[in-house]
Backbone as a printed PyTorch tensor [residue, N CA C, xyz], in Angstrom:
tensor([[[109.3730, 113.1780, 130.8150],
         [110.0490, 114.3140, 130.2700],
         [109.1270, 115.0380, 129.2980]],

        [[109.0290, 116.3500, 129.4160],
         [108.1660, 117.1580, 128.5630],
         [108.8200, 117.3850, 127.2190]],

        [[108.0280, 117.2650, 126.1510],
         [108.5220, 117.5560, 124.8150],
         [107.6760, 118.6400, 124.1890]],

        [[108.3050, 119.4710, 123.3900],
         [107.5690, 120.5030, 122.6740],
         [106.6840, 119.8230, 121.6350]],

        [[105.4100, 120.2370, 121.5460],
         [104.5200, 119.5930, 120.5840],
         [104.9790, 119.8270, 119.1490]],

        [[104.7600, 118.8370, 118.3230],
         [105.0930, 118.9450, 116.9110],
         [104.1420, 119.9170, 116.2240]],

        [[104.6230, 120.6320, 115.2390],
         [103.7660, 121.5690, 114.5160],
         [102.7810, 120.8400, 113.6150]],

        [[103.0430, 119.5860, 113.2860],
         [102.1110, 118.8400, 112.4410],
         [101.1060, 118.0430, 113.2500]],

        [[101.3010, 117.9650, 114.5590],
         [100.4370, 117.1390, 115.3910],
         [ 98.9660, 117.5040, 115.2290]],

        [[ 98.6320, 118.7680, 115.2290],
         [ 97.2420, 119.1990, 115.1300],
         [ 96.6420, 119.0170, 113.7530]],

        [[ 97.4590, 118.7850, 112.7460],
         [ 96.9750, 118.6410, 111.3750],
         [ 96.6610, 117.2010, 111.0040]],

        [[ 97.1630, 116.2530, 111.7570],
         [ 96.9450, 114.8460, 111.4480],
         [ 95.5840, 114.4150, 111.9730]],

        [[ 94.7040, 113.9450, 111.0790],
         [ 93.3970, 113.4930, 111.5440],
         [ 93.5190, 112.2560, 112.4250]],

        [[ 92.6000, 112.1060, 113.3550],
         [ 92.6050, 110.9380, 114.2300],
         [ 92.0860, 109.7170, 113.4760]],

        [[ 92.3690, 108.5460, 114.0320],
         [ 91.8610, 107.3110, 113.4300],
         [ 90.3400, 107.3110, 113.3790]],

        [[ 89.7250, 107.7460, 114.4480],
         [ 88.2560, 107.7630, 114.4790],
         [ 87.6880, 108.7300, 113.4400]],

        [[ 88.3170, 109.8920, 113.3190],
         [ 87.8850, 110.8590, 112.2980],
         [ 88.0130, 110.2360, 110.9090]],

        [[ 89.1390, 109.5650, 110.6650],
         [ 89.3620, 108.9640, 109.3590],
         [ 88.3810, 107.8300, 109.0700]],

        [[ 88.0820, 107.0200, 110.0490],
         [ 87.0960, 105.9580, 109.8420],
         [ 85.7280, 106.5310, 109.5070]],

        [[ 85.3430, 107.5950, 110.1920],
         [ 84.0630, 108.2480, 109.9250],
         [ 84.0480, 108.8550, 108.5270]],

        [[ 85.1270, 109.5240, 108.1720],
         [ 85.2360, 110.1430, 106.8530],
         [ 85.1840, 109.0920, 105.7600]],

        [[ 85.9440, 108.0100, 105.9360],
         [ 85.9600, 106.9590, 104.9260],
         [ 84.5930, 106.2850, 104.7990]],

        [[ 83.9220, 106.0700, 105.9080],
         [ 82.5770, 105.4720, 105.8580],
         [ 81.6330, 106.3660, 105.0680]],

        [[ 81.6880, 107.6510, 105.3120],
         [ 80.8370, 108.6030, 104.6040],
         [ 81.1550, 108.6280, 103.1090]],

        [[ 82.4350, 108.6730, 102.7780],
         [ 82.8250, 108.7110, 101.3650],
         [ 82.4680, 107.4110, 100.6440]],

        [[ 82.6140, 106.2820, 101.3240],
         [ 82.1900, 105.0190, 100.7170],
         [ 80.7090, 105.0690, 100.3650]],

        [[ 79.9040, 105.5160, 101.2980],
         [ 78.4560, 105.5990, 101.0880],
         [ 78.1420, 106.5550,  99.9210]],

        [[ 78.8030, 107.7210,  99.9240],
         [ 78.5590, 108.7210,  98.8760],
         [ 78.9100, 108.2030,  97.4770]],

        [[ 79.8500, 107.2730,  97.4140],
         [ 80.2800, 106.7300,  96.1230],
         [ 79.6870, 105.3530,  95.8220]],

        [[ 78.6500, 104.9800,  96.5570],
         [ 77.9040, 103.7660,  96.2550],
         [ 78.4840, 102.4740,  96.7800]],

        [[ 79.3660, 102.5610,  97.7590],
         [ 79.9630, 101.3570,  98.3380],
         [ 79.3850, 101.1080,  99.7270]],

        [[ 79.3250,  99.8490, 100.1010],
         [ 78.8870,  99.4830, 101.4440],
         [ 80.0920,  99.4940, 102.3740]],

        [[ 79.8490,  99.7610, 103.6330],
         [ 80.9130,  99.7670, 104.6280],
         [ 81.6160,  98.4160, 104.7030]],

        [[ 80.8730,  97.3590, 104.4440],
         [ 81.4450,  96.0170, 104.4820],
         [ 82.5600,  95.8290, 103.4550]],

        [[ 82.6460,  96.7280, 102.4820],
         [ 83.7070,  96.6210, 101.4770],
         [ 85.0880,  96.6670, 102.1180]],

        [[ 85.2200,  97.3580, 103.2400],
         [ 86.5290,  97.4220, 103.8990],
         [ 86.5760,  96.6770, 105.2300]],

        [[ 85.4360,  96.2120, 105.7030],
         [ 85.4290,  95.5300, 107.0060],
         [ 85.5130,  94.0210, 106.8990]],

        [[ 85.2130,  93.4630, 105.7480],
         [ 85.2580,  92.0090, 105.5770],
         [ 86.6200,  91.6430, 104.9740]],

        [[ 87.4270,  90.8830, 105.7170],
         [ 88.8050,  90.6220, 105.2980],
         [ 88.9820,  90.0270, 103.8980]],

        [[ 88.0380,  89.2260, 103.4170],
         [ 88.1990,  88.6160, 102.0910],
         [ 87.6150,  89.4790, 100.9720]],

        [[ 87.0520,  90.6360, 101.3180],
         [ 86.5250,  91.5410, 100.2930],
         [ 87.5460,  92.6450, 100.0680]],

        [[ 87.2360,  93.8550, 100.4460],
         [ 88.1640,  94.9650, 100.2840],
         [ 87.9320,  95.7520,  99.0160]],

        [[ 88.6440,  96.8670,  98.9190],
         [ 88.5580,  97.7450,  97.7510],
         [ 89.8230,  97.5770,  96.9200]],

        [[ 89.6460,  97.3360,  95.6170],
         [ 90.8270,  97.1980,  94.7700],
         [ 91.4890,  98.5610,  94.5650]],

        [[ 92.6920,  98.5330,  94.0250],
         [ 93.4640,  99.7750,  93.8610],
         [ 92.7860, 100.7520,  92.9110]],

        [[ 92.0990, 100.2510,  91.9020],
         [ 91.3780, 101.1350,  90.9820],
         [ 90.3220, 101.9420,  91.7410]],

        [[ 89.6250, 101.2760,  92.6380],
         [ 88.5920, 101.9520,  93.4250],
         [ 89.2050, 102.9310,  94.4130]],

        [[ 90.2770, 102.5310,  95.1040],
         [ 90.8960, 103.4590,  96.0500],
         [ 91.5020, 104.6570,  95.3190]],

        [[ 92.0450, 104.4390,  94.1280],
         [ 92.5650, 105.5580,  93.3410],
         [ 91.4470, 106.5040,  92.9160]],

        [[ 90.3120, 105.9430,  92.5080],
         [ 89.1690, 106.7760,  92.1220],
         [ 88.6570, 107.5830,  93.3130]],

        [[ 88.5990, 106.9600,  94.4840],
         [ 88.1710, 107.6780,  95.6860],
         [ 89.1740, 108.7750,  96.0400]],

        [[ 90.4570, 108.4890,  95.8930],
         [ 91.4920, 109.4980,  96.1610],
         [ 91.3710, 110.6710,  95.1960]],

        [[ 91.0970, 110.3680,  93.9230],
         [ 90.9500, 111.4240,  92.9170],
         [ 89.7390, 112.3030,  93.1850]],

        [[ 88.6760, 111.6960,  93.7100],
         [ 87.4510, 112.4600,  93.9520],
         [ 87.4660, 113.1970,  95.2840]],

        [[ 88.3430, 112.7740,  96.2060],
         [ 88.3790, 113.4050,  97.5180],
         [ 89.7790, 113.3460,  98.1180]],

        [[ 90.4200, 114.4930,  98.2650],
         [ 91.7320, 114.4870,  98.9130],
         [ 91.6590, 113.9620, 100.3500]],

        [[ 90.5030, 114.0880, 100.9690],
         [ 90.3210, 113.5990, 102.3370],
         [ 90.4520, 112.0780, 102.3840]],

        [[ 89.9870, 111.3860, 101.3490],
         [ 90.1220, 109.9200, 101.2970],
         [ 91.5940, 109.5520, 101.3250]],

        [[ 92.3760, 110.1760, 100.4630],
         [ 93.7970, 109.8580, 100.3730],
         [ 94.5090, 110.1180, 101.6960]],

        [[ 94.2040, 111.2370, 102.3200],
         [ 94.8180, 111.5820, 103.6070],
         [ 94.4510, 110.5420, 104.6630]],

        [[ 93.1700, 110.2050, 104.7390],
         [ 92.7140, 109.2470, 105.7610],
         [ 93.2090, 107.8350, 105.4820]],

        [[ 93.2570, 107.4300, 104.2260],
         [ 93.7920, 106.1080, 103.9150],
         [ 95.2350, 106.0180, 104.3870]],

        [[ 96.0000, 107.0620, 104.1630],
         [ 97.3900, 107.0820, 104.6120],
         [ 97.5140, 106.9940, 106.1170]],

        [[ 96.6680, 107.7480, 106.8230],
         [ 96.6880, 107.7170, 108.2960],
         [ 96.3590, 106.3160, 108.7930]],

        [[ 95.3410, 105.6970, 108.2290],
         [ 94.9400, 104.3570, 108.6740],
         [ 96.0170, 103.3200, 108.3640]],

        [[ 96.6360, 103.4140, 107.2000],
         [ 97.6930, 102.4600, 106.8700],
         [ 98.9180, 102.6410, 107.7670]],

        [[ 99.3430, 103.8790, 107.9900],
         [100.5140, 104.1250, 108.8390],
         [100.2600, 103.7200, 110.2860]],

        [[ 98.9910, 103.7390, 110.7020],
         [ 98.6260, 103.3720, 112.0750],
         [ 98.2840, 101.8930, 112.2100]],

        [[ 98.4540, 101.1350, 111.1430],
         [ 98.1150,  99.7080, 111.1220],
         [ 96.6440,  99.4390, 111.3880]],

        [[ 95.7950, 100.3830, 111.0060],
         [ 94.3540, 100.1880, 111.1160],
         [ 93.7700,  99.7270, 109.7830]],

        [[ 94.5430,  99.8500, 108.7080],
         [ 94.1350,  99.3790, 107.3860],
         [ 95.3650,  98.8530, 106.6670]],

        [[ 95.1300,  97.9380, 105.7380],
         [ 96.2230,  97.3500, 104.9630],
         [ 95.6450,  96.7970, 103.6680]],

        [[ 96.5110,  96.3680, 102.7880],
         [ 96.0660,  95.6580, 101.5930],
         [ 96.2100,  94.1670, 101.8450]],

        [[ 95.1570,  93.4010, 101.5330],
         [ 95.1600,  91.9590, 101.7850],
         [ 95.9190,  91.2140, 100.6800]],

        [[ 95.8820,  89.8940, 100.7150],
         [ 96.6050,  89.0680,  99.7400],
         [ 96.0990,  89.2630,  98.3160]],

        [[ 94.8770,  89.7360,  98.1770],
         [ 94.3110,  90.0080,  96.8520],
         [ 94.5470,  91.4610,  96.4280]],

        [[ 95.3960,  92.1780,  97.1860],
         [ 95.7430,  93.5760,  96.9100],
         [ 94.5100,  94.4810,  96.9920]],

        [[ 93.7030,  94.2260,  98.0190],
         [ 92.5020,  95.0290,  98.2690],
         [ 92.6120,  95.6650,  99.6440]],

        [[ 92.1830,  96.9180,  99.7470],
         [ 92.2360,  97.6500, 101.0160],
         [ 91.1750,  97.1310, 101.9760]],

        [[ 91.6070,  96.7580, 103.1660],
         [ 90.7040,  96.2900, 104.2220],
         [ 91.1360,  96.9070, 105.5530]],

        [[ 90.2400,  96.8750, 106.5060],
         [ 90.5980,  97.2640, 107.8620],
         [ 91.2330,  96.0850, 108.5690]],

        [[ 92.2160,  96.3630, 109.3820],
         [ 92.8580,  95.3470, 110.2140],
         [ 91.9720,  95.1300, 111.4520]],

        [[ 92.3230,  94.1760, 112.2950],
         [ 91.5630,  94.0240, 113.5420],
         [ 91.5090,  95.3250, 114.3580]],

        [[ 92.5740,  96.1100, 114.3410],
         [ 92.5550,  97.4030, 115.0340],
         [ 91.4900,  98.3190, 114.4380]],

        [[ 91.4770,  98.4410, 113.1220],
         [ 90.4900,  99.2920, 112.4560],
         [ 89.0720,  98.8020, 112.6700]],

        [[ 88.8970,  97.4860, 112.5720],
         [ 87.5640,  96.9150, 112.8110],
         [ 87.1180,  97.1440, 114.2470]],

        [[ 88.0410,  97.0150, 115.1910],
         [ 87.7170,  97.2360, 116.6010],
         [ 87.2750,  98.6710, 116.8600]],

        [[ 87.9880,  99.6160, 116.2680],
         [ 87.5870, 101.0210, 116.4230],
         [ 86.2290, 101.2740, 115.7960]],

        [[ 86.0220, 100.7050, 114.6170],
         [ 84.7320, 100.8660, 113.9460],
         [ 83.6100, 100.2750, 114.7950]],

        [[ 83.8730,  99.1060, 115.3890],
         [ 82.8970,  98.4730, 116.2750],
         [ 82.5740,  99.3940, 117.4560]],

        [[ 83.6010,  99.9640, 118.0680],
         [ 83.3890, 100.8890, 119.1950],
         [ 82.5610, 102.0890, 118.7980]],

        [[ 82.7600, 102.5730, 117.5890],
         [ 82.0800, 103.7900, 117.1400],
         [ 80.6590, 103.5380, 116.6580]],

        [[ 80.4710, 102.4810, 115.8470],
         [ 79.1950, 102.2840, 115.1630],
         [ 78.4280, 101.0380, 115.5680]],

        [[ 79.0410, 100.1900, 116.3870],
         [ 78.3610,  98.9650, 116.7970],
         [ 78.7520,  97.7850, 115.9370]],

        [[ 78.4370,  96.6090, 116.4620],
         [ 78.8440,  95.3610, 115.8120],
         [ 78.3380,  95.2370, 114.3920]],

        [[ 77.1500,  95.6740, 114.1030],
         [ 76.5830,  95.5480, 112.7560],
         [ 77.3960,  96.2670, 111.6980]],

        [[ 78.1000,  97.3290, 112.0950],
         [ 78.8940,  98.0750, 111.1330],
         [ 80.1850,  97.3660, 110.7950]],

        [[ 80.7220,  96.6130, 111.7220],
         [ 82.0280,  95.9790, 111.5060],
         [ 81.9110,  94.5260, 111.0740]],

        [[ 80.7790,  93.9190, 111.2070],
         [ 80.6330,  92.5060, 110.8700],
         [ 79.5500,  92.3180, 109.8160]],

        [[ 79.8250,  91.4410, 108.9230],
         [ 78.8790,  91.1350, 107.8470],
         [ 78.9250,  89.6360, 107.5860]],

        [[ 77.7910,  89.0760, 107.2650],
         [ 77.7410,  87.6300, 106.9790],
         [ 78.4190,  87.3160, 105.6660]]])
């Protein structure tokens, strides 16, 4: 059944766009990509708030990734990518980008 497209559909960034944007912003603010790809690491709320304050794009993309189950806060209340987010990152940038010793 055909549905009329939503007016907000074109405004929502894709998961891949958001992962790319977040990777770039992490680098620009002195963080390594592994900060969000390693499940026991992650970004604390102070850091995610600072990134949101410095870039509205960070806040928008963090929301998209969380609502899509590509990112979440771990048991230590740190933002990390879920297996879905890590898998997409792997597809986009290769294994070295998503895995760290």
